[in-house]
C-alpha positions in Angstrom: -40.6 -1.2 10.0 -38.2 1.4 11.3 -34.5 0.6 11.6 -32.6 2.9 14.0 -28.9 3.0 13.5 -26.7 4.3 16.3 -23.1 5.3 15.5 -20.4 6.1 18.0 -16.8 6.7 16.9 -14.8 8.4 19.7 -11.8 10.3 18.4 -9.4 8.8 20.9 -10.0 5.2 19.6 -9.4 3.7 16.2 -11.8 5.0 13.6 -14.5 2.7 12.1 -16.1 3.1 8.7 -19.5 3.8 10.2 -20.7 5.9 7.2 -20.0 2.9 4.9 -21.8 0.5 7.2 -24.8 2.8 7.4 -24.9 3.3 3.7 -24.7 -0.5 3.1 -27.6 -1.2 5.4 -29.6 1.7 3.9 -29.0 0.4 0.4 -30.1 -3.1 1.3 -33.4 -2.0 2.7 -34.1 0.9 0.4 -35.8 -1.3 -2.2 -38.4 -2.4 0.3 -40.9 0.4 1.0 -41.9 -1.3 4.3 -38.6 -0.2 5.8 -37.5 3.2 7.0 -33.9 3.9 8.0 -33.1 6.5 10.7 -29.6 7.2 11.9 -28.2 8.9 15.0 -24.5 9.9 14.9 -22.0 10.7 17.6 -24.2 8.8 20.0 -23.5 9.2 23.7 -25.0 6.9 26.4 -27.7 9.5 27.3 -28.8 9.7 23.6 -29.8 6.1 23.3 -32.9 6.1 25.5 -34.1 9.5 24.2 -33.8 8.2 20.6 -35.6 5.0 21.4 -38.5 6.9 22.9 -38.6 9.4 20.0 -38.3 6.9 17.2 -39.9 3.8 18.6 -38.0 1.5 16.2 -38.7 -2.1 15.6 -35.0 -2.8 14.8 -32.0 -1.2 16.5 -28.4 -1.5 15.1 -25.5 -0.1 17.1 -22.1 0.3 15.6 -19.1 1.8 17.4 -16.7 1.7 20.2 -17.4 1.9 23.9 -15.2 2.8 26.8 -16.6 1.7 30.2 -14.2 4.0 32.2 -15.5 7.1 30.4 -19.2 6.1 30.7 -18.8 5.4 34.4 -17.4 8.9 35.0 -20.3 10.7 33.4 
């Protein structure tokens, strides 16, 4: 089972402890050989579909901030 972790932490918003969250998830599943943890950092909207197609995960976990006004402008 592949777990794909997306992290997005824009500099202009309050910073989240995404590294600690990723490490916590990875530690929880590391004892089970049926799980594989893959992470993508500094994720932008266009990166999500590409990563989903490349990795074909069974589980997706997204952590971060979003800003609709910035997405709408891209």
